[in-house]
C-alpha positions in Angstrom: 8.7 -16.7 -8.6 6.9 -16.5 -5.3 6.4 -13.4 -3.1 6.6 -14.0 0.6 5.2 -11.2 2.8 7.3 -12.4 5.8 10.7 -12.9 4.3 12.6 -9.8 3.3 13.5 -10.0 -0.4 15.2 -7.5 -2.7 13.7 -7.9 -6.2 16.1 -7.3 -9.1 13.5 -7.3 -11.9 10.3 -5.4 -11.1 9.1 -5.7 -14.7 9.1 -9.5 -14.3 6.9 -9.1 -11.2 4.4 -7.1 -13.2 4.3 -9.8 -15.8 4.2 -12.9 -13.6 1.6 -11.6 -11.1 -0.6 -9.5 -13.3 0.3 -6.2 -11.6 -0.4 -3.2 -13.9 2.0 -0.4 -14.4 1.4 2.7 -12.3 0.8 6.0 -14.1 0.8 9.0 -11.7 0.6 11.7 -14.4 -3.0 12.6 -13.5 -2.3 13.0 -9.8 -2.4 16.6 -8.5 1.0 17.8 -7.3 2.3 14.2 -7.0 4.7 13.4 -4.2 8.3 12.6 -5.4 7.9 8.8 -5.2 5.0 9.0 -7.7 7.0 11.4 -10.0 10.2 9.3 -10.0 8.9 5.8 -10.7 9.5 4.5 -7.1 5.8 3.6 -7.2 5.8 1.3 -10.2 2.7 -0.9 -10.1 -1.0 -0.9 -9.1 -4.2 -2.9 -9.0 -7.5 -1.1 -9.5 -6.0 2.4 -9.1 -8.6 3.7 -11.6 -11.1 3.6 -8.8 -8.9 5.9 -6.6 -8.1 8.2 -9.5 -11.8 8.5 -10.2 -12.5 9.4 -6.6 -9.7 12.0 -6.6 -10.9 13.5 -9.9 -14.5 13.6 -8.8 -13.7 14.7 -5.2 -15.6 11.7 -3.9 -15.0 9.8 -0.7 -12.2 7.3 -0.6 -10.1 5.6 2.1 -6.5 4.7 2.5 -5.3 1.9 4.8 -1.7 1.3 5.7 -0.1 -0.7 8.5 3.0 -1.3 10.5 4.5 -4.4 12.0 5.5 -3.7 15.6 8.5 -6.0 15.7 11.5 -3.8 15.1 12.8 -0.3 14.9 11.5 2.2 12.3 13.9 3.0 9.5 13.8 5.1 6.3 12.4 2.2 4.3 9.3 2.2 6.6 8.9 5.9 6.1 8.1 5.4 2.4 4.6 4.0 3.0 3.7 6.9 5.4 4.9 9.4 2.8 2.4 7.9 0.3 -0.4 7.7 2.8 0.1 11.3 3.9 -0.1 12.4 0.3 -3.4 10.7 -0.4 -4.7 11.9 3.0 -3.9 15.4 1.9 -6.2 14.8 -1.1 -9.2 14.1 1.1 -8.9 10.4 2.0 -9.9 8.9 5.3 -6.7 7.4 6.6 -6.6 4.2 8.7 -3.3 2.9 10.2 -3.3 -0.6 11.4 -0.9 -1.9 14.1 -0.5 -5.5 13.0 0.1 -6.8 16.5 -1.8 -10.1 15.9 0.3 -10.7 12.8 3.5 -9.9 14.7 2.5 -12.4 17.3 1.5 -15.1 14.8 4.5 -14.8 12.4 7.3 -13.3 14.6 6.4 -14.4 18.1 6.2 -10.8 19.4 4.0 -10.7 22.6 1.0 -8.3 22.3 2.2 -6.0 25.1 5.7 -5.7 23.6 4.2 -5.1 20.2 2.1 -2.2 21.7 5.2 -0.6 23.2 7.2 -0.9 20.0 4.2 0.5 18.0 3.8 3.6 20.2 7.5 4.4 20.8 8.9 3.5 17.4 6.1 4.2 15.0 3.1 6.1 16.1 5.1 8.9 17.7 7.3 8.9 14.7 4.4 9.2 12.3 3.1 12.2 14.2 6.6 13.8 14.1 6.7 13.1 10.3 3.5 15.2 9.8 0.6 12.9 10.3 -2.5 15.0 10.8 -5.2 14.0 13.3 -8.3 14.9 11.2 -9.9 11.9 9.4 -7.2 9.5 10.9 -7.6 6.4 12.9 -4.8 4.4 14.3 -5.9 1.0 15.8 -4.5 -2.3 17.0 -5.7 -5.5 15.3 -6.1 -7.1 18.8 -8.6 -4.5 20.0 -10.7 -4.0 16.9 -13.5 -6.5 17.0 -14.8 -5.7 13.5 -11.4 -6.7 12.0 -11.4 -10.1 13.8 -15.0 -10.8 13.0 -14.5 -10.1 9.3 -11.4 -12.3 9.4 -13.5 -15.2 10.6 -16.5 -14.5 8.4 -14.4 -13.9 5.2 -12.5 -17.2 5.8 -15.6 -19.0 4.5 -14.6 -18.0 1.0 -11.0 -19.5 1.3 -9.8 -23.0 1.4 -6.4 -24.5 2.4 -5.4 -25.1 -1.2 -5.7 -21.3 -1.9 -3.6 -20.5 1.1 -0.9 -22.9 0.0 -1.0 -21.5 -3.6 -0.7 -17.9 -2.5 1.6 -18.2 0.6 3.3 -21.5 0.2 1.9 -22.7 3.5 2.2 -26.4 4.4 1.4 -28.9 7.1 4.0 -27.4 9.3 2.4 -23.9 9.3 0.9 -23.0 12.7 -2.7 -22.0 12.7 -2.2 -18.5 14.0 0.2 -17.9 11.0 -2.4 -19.4 8.7 -5.1 -17.1 10.1 -2.9 -13.9 10.0 -3.7 -13.2 6.2 -7.4 -13.3 7.0 -6.9 -10.8 9.7 -5.3 -8.6 7.1 -8.4 -9.1 4.9 -10.4 -7.9 7.9 -8.1 -4.8 8.1 -8.5 -3.9 4.5 -12.2 -4.5 4.2 -13.5 -3.2 7.6 -13.0 0.4 6.6 -16.0 0.0 4.3 -18.4 -1.1 7.0 -21.0 1.5 7.9 -19.4 2.2 11.3 -16.2 3.3 9.6 -17.5 5.3 6.6 -19.4 2.8 4.5 -18.6 1.4 1.0 -16.1 3.5 -0.9 -12.9 3.0 -2.9 -10.0 1.9 -0.7 -6.3 2.2 -1.4 -3.6 0.1 0.2 -0.1 1.5 -0.6 2.5 -1.3 0.0 5.8 -2.8 -1.0 5.4 -5.5 -3.6 6.1 -8.2 -1.0 2.6 -7.5 0.4 0.9 -8.3 -2.9 -0.3 -11.8 -1.7 -2.5 -10.1 0.9 -4.0 -7.8 -1.8 -4.7 -10.7 -4.2 -6.4 -12.7 -1.4 -8.5 -9.7 -0.3 -9.5 -8.7 -3.8 -10.6 -12.3 -4.5 -12.6 -12.4 -1.3 -14.3 -9.1 -2.0 -15.2 -10.2 -5.5 -16.5 -13.6 -4.2 -18.9 -11.8 -1.8 -20.5 -9.7 -4.6 -24.0 -10.6 -5.8 -23.4 -9.0 -9.1 -20.5 -8.2 -11.4 -20.4 -5.1 -13.6 -18.0 -5.5 -16.4 -17.3 -5.4 -20.1 -18.3 -8.7 -21.7 -16.3 -10.6 -24.3 -18.4 -9.0 -27.1 -17.4 -5.5 -25.9 -20.8 -4.7 -24.3 -21.2 -3.4 -20.8 -23.2 -5.8 -18.7 -24.4 -6.3 -15.2 -24.3 -10.0 -14.4 -25.9 -11.7 -11.4 -23.6 -14.1 -9.6 -26.1 -15.3 -7.1 -28.6 -18.1 -7.8 -31.1 -16.5 -5.5 -33.7 -14.0 -6.6 -32.1 -13.5 -10.0 -35.0 -11.6 -11.5 -35.1 -9.3 -8.4 -31.4 -8.5 -8.8 -31.9 -7.9 -12.5 -34.7 -5.4 -11.6 -32.2 -3.6 -9.3 -29.7 -3.5 -12.1 -32.3 -2.0 -14.5 -33.2 0.7 -12.0 -29.5 1.5 -11.5 -28.8 1.7 -15.2 -32.0 3.8 -15.8 -31.2 6.2 -13.0 -27.7 6.6 -14.5 -29.3 7.8 -17.8 -28.9 4.7 -19.9 -31.8 3.7 -22.2 -30.7 0.7 -24.3 -31.2 -2.1 -21.8 -31.4 -5.8 -22.8 -32.3 -8.2 -20.0 -31.7 -12.0 -20.5 -32.9 -13.8 -17.5 -31.5 -17.2 -18.7 -28.0 -15.6 -18.8 -28.6 -13.8 -15.5 -27.5 -10.6 -17.4 -28.6 -7.1 -18.1 -26.7 -5.6 -21.1 -26.4 -1.8 -21.0 -25.9 -1.3 -24.7 -25.4 2.4 -24.7 -22.7 2.3 -22.0 -19.0 2.2 -22.5 -16.1 0.9 -20.4 -15.6 4.3 -18.8 -19.2 4.0 -17.3 -18.5 0.7 -15.5 -17.2 2.4 -12.2 -20.4 4.5 -12.0 -22.7 1.5 -12.5 -20.7 -0.6 -10.1 -20.7 2.0 -7.3 -24.5 2.3 -7.6 -24.9 -1.5 -7.6 -22.6 -1.8 -4.5 -24.8 0.7 -2.6 -28.0 -1.4 -3.4 -26.3 -4.8 -2.9 -25.3 -3.7 0.6 -29.0 -3.6 1.6 -29.1 -7.4 0.8 -25.6 -8.4 1.7 -23.7 -6.6 4.5 -20.4 -8.0 3.1 -20.6 -6.1 -0.2 -17.4 -4.2 -0.7 -15.5 -2.3 -3.4 -12.5 -4.4 -4.4 -9.6 -2.7 -2.7 -7.0 -1.0 -4.8 -3.2 -1.1 -4.3 0.0 0.6 -5.3 3.4 -1.0 -5.2 6.7 0.7 -4.5 10.3 -0.4 -5.1 12.3 -1.2 -2.0 15.0 1.2 -1.0 18.4 -0.5 -1.2 20.2 -1.0 2.1 23.4 0.8 2.8 25.3 -2.5 2.3 23.6 -3.1 -1.1 21.0 -5.5 0.4 17.5 -4.7 1.4 17.1 -2.4 4.4 16.2 -4.5 7.4 15.4 -3.8 11.1 17.3 -7.0 12.0 20.5 -5.8 10.3 21.4 -2.4 11.7 24.3 -1.9 9.3 21.8 -1.9 6.3 19.6 1.0 7.5 19.4 4.5 8.9 17.0 4.1 11.8 15.0 7.1 12.9 16.3 6.5 16.4 19.9 6.7 15.4 21.9 9.6 16.9 22.2 12.1 14.1 26.0 11.8 14.0 25.8 8.0 13.8 23.3 8.2 11.0 25.7 10.4 9.0 28.5 7.9 9.7 26.4 5.1 8.3 25.9 7.0 5.1 29.7 7.7 4.8 30.3 3.9 5.0 27.5 3.1 2.4 28.0 1.1 -0.8 27.9 3.3 -3.9 27.6 2.9 -7.6 31.0 4.4 -8.2 34.0 2.9 -10.0 37.0 1.2 -8.2 39.1 4.4 -8.4 38.8 8.1 -8.8 40.6 7.9 -12.1 38.3 5.2 -13.4 35.2 7.1 -12.3 36.4 10.3 -14.1 37.0 8.2 -17.2 33.9 6.0 -17.2 31.5 7.7 -14.8 29.4 6.1 -12.0 26.1 4.2 -11.9 23.6 6.1 -9.8 21.0 3.4 -10.4 23.2 1.0 -8.4 24.0 3.4 -5.6 22.4 3.2 -2.2 23.4 6.8 -1.4 21.8 8.1 -4.6 18.6 6.2 -3.7 18.5 8.0 -0.4 18.6 11.3 -2.2 15.9 10.1 -4.7 13.5 8.6 -2.2 13.9 10.9 0.8 16.4 13.7 0.8 16.0 15.9 -2.3 12.6 17.0 -3.5 14.0 19.2 -6.4 13.8 17.0 -9.5 16.1 19.3 -11.5 18.8 19.1 -8.8 18.5 15.3 -8.6 18.9 15.0 -12.4 21.9 17.3 -12.3 23.5 15.0 -9.7 22.7 11.9 -11.7 24.1 13.3 -14.9 27.3 14.5 -13.2 27.8 11.1 -11.7 27.4 9.3 -15.0 29.6 11.8 -16.8 32.4 11.4 -14.3 32.3 14.9 -13.0 31.0 14.0 -9.5 32.8 11.7 -7.1 31.2 9.4 -4.6 32.8 11.2 -1.7 30.9 14.4 -2.6 27.6 12.6 -2.7 28.3 10.8 0.6 29.2 14.1 2.4 26.1 15.8 1.1 23.8 12.9 1.9 25.3 12.5 5.3 24.8 16.1 6.1 21.1 15.9 5.0 20.6 12.7 7.0 22.1 14.3 10.1 19.9 17.4 9.8 16.8 15.3 9.1 17.4 13.1 12.1 18.1 16.1 14.4 14.9 17.9 13.3 12.8 14.7 13.4 13.9 13.7 16.9 13.2 17.1 18.3 9.6 16.9 16.9 9.2 13.3 18.1 10.2 14.3 21.6 7.6 17.1 21.6 4.8 14.5 20.7 4.7 13.4 24.4 1.3 11.9 25.1 -0.4 13.4 22.0 -0.3 10.0 20.4 -3.3 8.9 22.5 -5.5 11.3 20.5 -4.8 9.3 17.3 -5.4 5.8 18.7 -8.9 4.3 18.8 -9.2 1.1 20.8 -12.8 -0.2 20.2 -12.9 -3.8 21.2 
């Protein structure tokens, strides 16, 4: 199995993805007032989310980065990432929104000026209409943020072509701009930890699972740039291990001061192993020690970063049963659709019902296979009890597809009408959110 960030794919078995790519299951039970996608299993996987949970629990600084591809119209599938980002922003995160105009040019041949127009008219204004707050928010374009492009070039030193082939399936026919695009994404994700943008802190990137290759690459690069590694050794002991061959003893002294200041007393230094064992520490203490080491490493190495964290959500099924796609208008409800047209699309959608009313009454429907029920689950109904009631009635044969379609169509029409009025009112306010700092 290979995940391609640039080819729309609908995955049938998310558990297989977890297993094959080492993605861990997501547990949102500790989140305060979790948004519906976290409650309902739409967000199913994660990498390194313990760092984010720790920041939330400890009310410590953290950042969220999300992005948009300015190459097509915004639909309900795109709204999912913003909903998650808005939730974490409400918990205190600094929110960065990247307009991936360089990637759109490199991979989809979208000119920069056209990409800017699409970004503003289709996405940025929509984000504001959907409730994006201005405080602690930066929207930027890859093409105008020098720090992103500089990091992309500098971090490329830690990657070779064989890695790009293994992760992305690139070959001799891949153009160089396309090949460089993932490194620009590395720059996007890591630059929010530069001093100018808030300094080192846990950073979350909520994405669809198709973007996991970018997260694997970025996490590998962030780790490769560290001078030390704080982890639980094979013998179960917590250790601070020096990765660099330069000034090993000096780095071990830094590690000793970090461990001592954190209150640990049983320290065992083995210079030959480039290791400091913190024998009275436990696995739960690793994030604290690591954060302190990052702060001190940054004084020696400006490219010291927390490994970025990620969450992964399921794709919403398109109205035809395939993945929602900007290039296939029949699959999606676009936020620019006239409200009545959006409702008509829902009325034509594929459901999980039986072939006839009689059969449905007898055997029930399958909401897990229904694009209309997914719209209710992902976007239209926030009341968990009401959603469960609809699901049970469908399975039990008491609720027909026509009823669900009419209710969902009415909700979509009302949502689009309200949204489009708010978007129209945005006017030129979008400029207050965008920071061009080339």
